[in-house]
N, CA, C and O of each residue as an XYZ file, in Angstrom:
472
protein
N     -29.494    -15.976     11.640
C     -30.301    -14.774     11.443
C     -30.873    -14.795     10.028
O     -30.143    -15.040      9.068
N     -32.167    -14.539      9.896
C     -32.796    -14.582      8.568
C     -32.226    -13.529      7.621
O     -31.730    -12.485      8.044
N     -32.311    -13.828      6.360
C     -31.897    -12.884      5.327
C     -32.983    -11.827      5.173
O     -34.174    -12.134      5.208
N     -32.561    -10.594      5.004
C     -33.507     -9.521      4.692
C     -33.332     -9.167      3.223
O     -32.222     -8.928      2.746
N     -34.465     -9.140      2.518
C     -34.415     -8.906      1.081
C     -35.775     -8.397      0.630
O     -36.810     -8.847      1.122
N     -35.768     -7.470     -0.295
C     -37.029     -6.953     -0.823
C     -37.732     -8.022     -1.645
O     -37.091     -8.939     -2.158
N     -39.045     -7.905     -1.770
C     -39.768     -8.850     -2.641
C     -39.235     -8.861     -4.073
O     -39.199     -9.913     -4.711
N     -38.830     -7.720     -4.570
C     -38.309     -7.641     -5.936
C     -36.992     -8.405     -6.079
O     -36.774     -9.100     -7.071
N     -36.115     -8.271     -5.078
C     -34.845     -9.011     -5.114
C     -35.102    -10.517     -5.016
O     -34.458    -11.310     -5.703
N     -36.042    -10.895     -4.163
C     -36.398    -12.312     -4.013
C     -36.931    -12.847     -5.341
O     -36.516    -13.917     -5.787
N     -37.837    -12.120     -5.968
C     -38.405    -12.534     -7.250
C     -37.316    -12.688     -8.315
O     -37.392    -13.579     -9.162
N     -36.306    -11.819     -8.270
C     -35.199    -11.918     -9.225
C     -34.426    -13.222     -9.020
O     -33.973    -13.831     -9.990
N     -34.272    -13.654     -7.763
C     -33.613    -14.940     -7.500
C     -34.453    -16.104     -8.021
O     -33.912    -17.086     -8.528
N     -35.766    -15.993     -7.896
C     -36.649    -17.030     -8.429
C     -36.525    -17.064     -9.951
O     -36.413    -18.139    -10.539
N     -36.542    -15.912    -10.581
C     -36.389    -15.849    -12.038
C     -35.066    -16.475    -12.475
O     -35.013    -17.205    -13.465
N     -34.001    -16.185    -11.729
C     -32.693    -16.749    -12.065
C     -32.717    -18.276    -11.941
O     -32.164    -18.977    -12.789
N     -33.354    -18.787    -10.889
C     -33.453    -20.243    -10.706
C     -34.231    -20.874    -11.857
O     -33.855    -21.935    -12.356
N     -35.302    -20.230    -12.273
C     -36.088    -20.755    -13.400
C     -35.280    -20.725    -14.694
O     -35.369    -21.645    -15.506
N     -34.492    -19.668    -14.886
C     -33.656    -19.559    -16.086
C     -32.575    -20.632    -16.134
O     -32.078    -20.967    -17.209
N     -32.205    -21.176    -14.961
C     -31.153    -22.189    -14.895
C     -31.661    -23.595    -15.219
O     -30.863    -24.525    -15.340
N     -32.972    -23.758    -15.358
C     -33.501    -25.060    -15.764
C     -33.044    -25.311    -17.198
O     -33.262    -24.472    -18.072
N     -32.413    -26.455    -17.447
C     -31.930    -26.724    -18.813
C     -33.058    -26.625    -19.839
O     -34.188    -27.038    -19.581
N     -32.731    -26.075    -20.995
C     -33.723    -25.866    -22.050
C     -34.462    -27.147    -22.421
O     -35.654    -27.115    -22.726
N     -33.743    -28.288    -22.394
C     -34.368    -29.559    -22.762
C     -35.536    -29.881    -21.823
O     -36.548    -30.435    -22.253
N     -35.390    -29.530    -20.533
C     -36.461    -29.760    -19.562
C     -37.490    -28.642    -19.602
O     -38.693    -28.900    -19.541
N     -37.033    -27.420    -19.702
C     -37.949    -26.275    -19.694
C     -38.967    -26.380    -20.822
O     -40.118    -25.978    -20.653
N     -38.559    -26.917    -21.972
C     -39.485    -27.076    -23.100
C     -40.611    -28.057    -22.779
O     -41.689    -27.991    -23.370
N     -40.352    -28.970    -21.836
C     -41.345    -29.984    -21.481
C     -42.315    -29.535    -20.394
O     -43.350    -30.164    -20.176
N     -41.976    -28.451    -19.719
C     -42.870    -27.926    -18.683
C     -44.068    -27.312    -19.399
O     -43.923    -26.445    -20.261
N     -45.249    -27.780    -19.022
C     -46.439    -27.386    -19.757
C     -47.520    -26.876    -18.819
O     -47.866    -27.530    -17.836
N     -48.051    -25.695    -19.136
C     -49.202    -25.145    -18.416
C     -48.953    -25.034    -16.912
O     -49.745    -25.515    -16.101
N     -47.833    -24.387    -16.551
C     -47.444    -24.215    -15.147
C     -47.147    -22.745    -14.899
O     -46.494    -22.085    -15.707
N     -47.632    -22.244    -13.777
C     -47.323    -20.891    -13.356
C     -46.552    -20.977    -12.033
O     -46.864    -21.809    -11.181
N     -45.559    -20.125    -11.870
C     -44.771    -20.082    -10.638
C     -45.165    -18.821     -9.881
O     -45.114    -17.713    -10.415
N     -45.559    -19.015     -8.625
C     -46.033    -17.916     -7.788
C     -45.216    -17.849     -6.503
O     -44.816    -18.877     -5.957
N     -44.975    -16.640     -6.029
C     -44.306    -16.439     -4.745
C     -45.341    -15.904     -3.766
O     -46.009    -14.904     -4.032
N     -45.461    -16.578     -2.642
C     -46.348    -16.157     -1.555
C     -45.486    -15.901     -0.325
O     -44.412    -16.485     -0.186
N     -45.950    -15.039      0.560
C     -45.186    -14.767      1.776
C     -45.153    -15.959      2.716
O     -44.106    -16.259      3.291
N     -46.270    -16.641      2.883
C     -46.403    -17.724      3.859
C     -47.066    -18.937      3.222
O     -47.840    -18.799      2.276
N     -46.762    -20.131      3.741
C     -47.496    -21.319      3.292
C     -48.961    -21.243      3.732
O     -49.294    -20.484      4.641
N     -49.829    -22.020      3.097
C     -51.236    -22.057      3.528
C     -51.350    -22.522      4.983
O     -50.468    -23.206      5.501
N     -52.442    -22.142      5.621
C     -52.659    -22.481      7.034
C     -52.640    -23.978      7.305
O     -52.271    -24.399      8.401
N     -53.029    -24.784      6.331
C     -53.077    -26.231      6.545
C     -51.752    -26.935      6.234
O     -51.691    -28.164      6.213
N     -50.700    -26.160      5.994
C     -49.367    -26.707      5.709
C     -48.398    -26.295      6.818
O     -48.664    -25.343      7.551
N     -47.275    -27.009      6.945
C     -46.278    -26.637      7.959
C     -45.746    -25.220      7.732
O     -45.608    -24.772      6.594
N     -45.453    -24.527      8.826
C     -44.942    -23.148      8.741
C     -43.614    -23.036      8.011
O     -43.290    -21.980      7.467
N     -42.840    -24.124      7.996
C     -41.516    -24.074      7.382
C     -41.491    -24.654      5.961
O     -40.420    -24.940      5.426
N     -42.670    -24.825      5.352
C     -42.748    -25.326      3.983
C     -42.120    -24.314      3.035
O     -42.449    -23.129      3.085
N     -41.223    -24.772      2.175
C     -40.506    -23.878      1.260
C     -41.199    -23.732     -0.089
O     -41.173    -22.662     -0.697
N     -41.815    -24.807     -0.549
C     -42.453    -24.782     -1.851
C     -43.557    -25.815     -1.919
O     -43.646    -26.705     -1.072
N     -44.400    -25.690     -2.935
C     -45.531    -26.594     -3.077
C     -45.903    -26.676     -4.552
O     -46.010    -25.660     -5.239
N     -46.097    -27.911     -5.025
C     -46.610    -28.131     -6.377
C     -48.090    -28.450     -6.254
O     -48.468    -29.372     -5.532
N     -48.922    -27.704     -6.946
C     -50.366    -27.915     -6.938
C     -50.800    -28.175     -8.370
O     -50.950    -27.248     -9.166
N     -50.998    -29.446     -8.685
C     -51.387    -29.783    -10.040
C     -51.397    -31.278    -10.249
O     -51.344    -32.059     -9.299
N     -51.466    -31.663    -11.508
C     -51.453    -33.070    -11.889
C     -50.157    -33.315    -12.655
O     -49.912    -32.705    -13.696
N     -49.337    -34.212    -12.128
C     -48.054    -34.518    -12.765
C     -48.267    -35.000    -14.193
O     -49.281    -35.625    -14.504
N     -47.312    -34.708    -15.046
C     -47.414    -35.130    -16.443
C     -47.602    -36.636    -16.560
O     -48.272    -37.100    -17.482
N     -47.029    -37.399    -15.655
C     -47.133    -38.857    -15.698
C     -48.510    -39.359    -15.302
O     -48.817    -40.534    -15.501
N     -49.351    -38.486    -14.743
C     -50.678    -38.893    -14.272
C     -51.810    -38.304    -15.111
O     -52.983    -38.523    -14.807
N     -51.479    -37.578    -16.135
C     -52.518    -36.972    -16.968
C     -53.125    -38.005    -17.892
O     -52.460    -38.946    -18.323
N     -54.394    -37.816    -18.186
C     -55.117    -38.806    -18.971
C     -55.111    -38.523    -20.477
O     -55.734    -39.262    -21.239
N     -54.437    -37.496    -20.904
C     -54.375    -37.188    -22.327
C     -55.570    -36.416    -22.843
O     -55.689    -36.190    -24.048
N     -56.450    -36.010    -21.957
C     -57.633    -35.256    -22.356
C     -57.217    -33.964    -23.053
O     -56.247    -33.315    -22.660
N     -57.948    -33.612    -24.068
C     -57.672    -32.391    -24.805
C     -58.493    -31.214    -24.262
O     -58.450    -30.116    -24.817
N     -59.236    -31.446    -23.183
C     -60.026    -30.371    -22.601
C     -59.106    -29.337    -21.963
O     -58.090    -29.696    -21.368
N     -59.452    -28.056    -22.080
C     -58.626    -27.026    -21.451
C     -58.595    -27.212    -19.933
O     -59.596    -27.584    -19.322
N     -57.453    -26.952    -19.347
C     -57.297    -27.083    -17.908
C     -56.636    -25.830    -17.359
O     -55.857    -25.167    -18.044
N     -56.960    -25.519    -16.113
C     -56.253    -24.437    -15.436
C     -54.794    -24.833    -15.291
O     -54.485    -26.022    -15.223
N     -53.894    -23.865    -15.244
C     -52.479    -24.223    -15.109
C     -52.180    -24.840    -13.742
O     -52.806    -24.509    -12.735
N     -51.196    -25.753    -13.741
C     -50.638    -26.219    -12.485
C     -49.932    -25.029    -11.857
O     -49.578    -24.067    -12.538
N     -49.733    -25.112    -10.543
C     -49.088    -24.000     -9.842
C     -47.925    -24.514     -9.011
O     -48.018    -25.539     -8.335
N     -46.840    -23.780     -9.082
C     -45.708    -23.994     -8.194
C     -45.625    -22.761     -7.310
O     -45.505    -21.633     -7.788
N     -45.692    -23.007     -6.006
C     -45.587    -21.925     -5.033
C     -44.224    -21.970     -4.369
O     -43.720    -23.042     -4.033
N     -43.633    -20.803     -4.182
C     -42.447    -20.646     -3.338
C     -42.859    -19.726     -2.204
O     -43.533    -18.718     -2.419
N     -42.449    -20.082     -0.994
C     -42.869    -19.335      0.187
C     -41.696    -18.522      0.736
O     -40.732    -19.061      1.279
N     -41.821    -17.207      0.571
C     -40.752    -16.266      0.858
C     -40.266    -16.331      2.309
O     -39.069    -16.497      2.543
N     -41.165    -16.205      3.282
C     -40.724    -16.106      4.673
C     -39.958    -17.337      5.141
O     -38.891    -17.176      5.735
N     -40.438    -18.555      4.910
C     -39.652    -19.711      5.344
C     -38.281    -19.788      4.669
O     -37.299    -20.177      5.302
N     -38.211    -19.420      3.393
C     -36.922    -19.436      2.708
C     -35.980    -18.387      3.302
O     -34.807    -18.670      3.543
N     -36.487    -17.190      3.533
C     -35.651    -16.152      4.152
C     -35.204    -16.560      5.558
O     -34.058    -16.327      5.942
N     -36.108    -17.164      6.317
C     -35.810    -17.544      7.705
C     -34.744    -18.620      7.814
O     -33.989    -18.641      8.786
N     -34.669    -19.509      6.842
C     -33.746    -20.640      6.975
C     -32.339    -20.331      6.481
O     -31.422    -21.122      6.702
N     -32.153    -19.195      5.815
C     -30.865    -18.898      5.193
C     -30.100    -17.811      5.945
O     -30.688    -16.888      6.509
N     -28.782    -17.945      5.938
C     -27.919    -16.998      6.645
C     -27.459    -15.845      5.767
O     -27.102    -14.783      6.278
N     -27.462    -16.039      4.442
C     -27.014    -14.972      3.557
C     -27.655    -15.137      2.174
O     -28.339    -16.125      1.906
N     -27.425    -14.168      1.322
C     -28.065    -14.151      0.003
C     -27.612    -15.318     -0.873
O     -28.401    -15.837     -1.662
N     -26.353    -15.736     -0.744
C     -25.875    -16.869     -1.544
C     -26.585    -18.160     -1.149
O     -26.983    -18.944     -2.010
N     -26.743    -18.376      0.149
C     -27.445    -19.563      0.621
C     -28.911    -19.515      0.177
O     -29.481    -20.533     -0.214
N     -29.513    -18.326      0.241
C     -30.901    -18.165     -0.199
C     -31.045    -18.503     -1.677
O     -31.973    -19.214     -2.062
N     -30.144    -18.004     -2.501
C     -30.201    -18.296     -3.939
C     -30.132    -19.799     -4.182
O     -30.850    -20.321     -5.035
N     -29.268    -20.505     -3.435
C     -29.150    -21.951     -3.594
C     -30.412    -22.667     -3.122
O     -30.854    -23.615     -3.770
N     -30.995    -22.239     -2.019
C     -32.227    -22.873     -1.512
C     -33.396    -22.630     -2.454
O     -34.232    -23.513     -2.643
N     -33.461    -21.455     -3.041
C     -34.507    -21.180     -4.033
C     -34.312    -22.090     -5.238
O     -35.277    -22.658     -5.749
N     -33.068    -22.233     -5.697
C     -32.784    -23.109     -6.838
C     -33.205    -24.542     -6.539
O     -33.846    -25.189     -7.367
N     -32.850    -25.035     -5.369
C     -33.205    -26.404     -4.978
C     -34.723    -26.556     -4.906
O     -35.268    -27.562     -5.360
N     -35.399    -25.573     -4.343
C     -36.855    -25.636     -4.209
C     -37.530    -25.613     -5.573
O     -38.489    -26.351     -5.799
N     -37.048    -24.784     -6.475
C     -37.605    -24.742     -7.834
C     -37.422    -26.090     -8.516
O     -38.365    -26.616     -9.107
N     -36.228    -26.651     -8.442
C     -35.973    -27.955     -9.061
C     -36.893    -29.012     -8.451
O     -37.467    -29.833     -9.167
N     -37.029    -28.986     -7.126
C     -37.871    -29.950     -6.415
C     -39.316    -29.880     -6.918
O     -39.914    -30.910     -7.229
N     -39.867    -28.687     -6.998
C     -41.270    -28.542     -7.400
C     -41.467    -28.830     -8.885
O     -42.485    -29.414     -9.259
N     -40.538    -28.443     -9.731
C     -40.632    -28.774    -11.152
C     -40.550    -30.288    -11.328
O     -41.226    -30.848    -12.191
N     -39.738    -30.947    -10.526
C     -39.644    -32.410    -10.592
C     -40.993    -33.055    -10.289
O     -41.355    -34.054    -10.911
N     -41.744    -32.489     -9.333
C     -43.091    -33.018     -9.063
C     -43.981    -32.893    -10.298
O     -44.810    -33.766    -10.550
N     -43.819    -31.824    -11.065
C     -44.571    -31.652    -12.307
C     -44.295    -32.813    -13.265
O     -45.181    -33.236    -14.008
N     -43.066    -33.322    -13.243
C     -42.680    -34.446    -14.093
C     -42.995    -35.801    -13.465
O     -42.708    -36.842    -14.057
N     -43.589    -35.791    -12.259
C     -43.997    -37.043    -11.631
C     -42.938    -37.676    -10.742
O     -43.076    -38.839    -10.363
N     -41.899    -36.951    -10.405
C     -40.858    -37.480     -9.529
C     -41.291    -37.263     -8.089
O     -41.584    -36.135     -7.693
N     -41.336    -38.337     -7.297
C     -41.829    -38.235     -5.921
C     -40.722    -37.843     -4.943
O     -39.544    -37.798     -5.298
N     -41.127    -37.561     -3.708
C     -40.190    -37.092     -2.685
C     -39.094    -38.110     -2.384
O     -37.953    -37.722     -2.134
N     -39.414    -39.403     -2.404
C     -38.386    -40.415     -2.134
C     -37.266    -40.355     -3.178
O     -36.084    -40.402     -2.838
N     -37.654    -40.251     -4.439
C     -36.633    -40.169     -5.497
C     -35.866    -38.858     -5.415
O     -34.654    -38.839     -5.631
N     -36.554    -37.762     -5.106
C     -35.887    -36.474     -4.949
C     -34.893    -36.528     -3.793
O     -33.812    -35.945     -3.874
N     -35.254    -37.223     -2.727
C     -34.339    -37.381     -1.591
C     -33.080    -38.127     -2.050
O     -31.964    -37.744     -1.699
N     -33.267    -39.194     -2.837
C     -32.126    -39.944     -3.355
C     -31.219    -39.077     -4.218
O     -30.004    -39.270     -4.250
N     -31.827    -38.115     -4.921
C     -31.066    -37.224     -5.807
C     -30.511    -35.992     -5.088
O     -29.775    -35.203     -5.680
N     -30.871    -35.830     -3.797
C     -30.371    -34.694     -3.019
C     -31.225    -33.453     -3.105
O     -30.750    -32.362     -2.789
N     -32.475    -33.582     -3.524
C     -33.370    -32.428     -3.664
C     -34.561    -32.477     -2.730
O     -35.596    -31.880     -3.027
N     -34.446    -33.166     -1.618
C     -35.574    -33.232     -0.669
C     -35.103    -32.933      0.730
O     -35.903    -32.940      1.666
């Protein structure tokens, strides 16, 4: 049975997951915004939990031109649907945040799978 939770409570879990990123890594995250959406985009699977939309740090060309921020999306409904309770939801949000931040650093899905984050 899906977890029921207000958007504000869900956002607080996302904030907590972001706060748990070690300071050494958080300092390296550059020009990224984290957004919560209810549903994944129409062209993505319905059960998608998160999405990184941007250019990984390892693929940037060093240009000094201003750029729009990269975006990390978390999708509320799929996360709520897959979890049985608030503790499981908090853990899935944490895993999803780590997964998407890792994409910002250029870590691909195969490596994330090896590390247990895919």
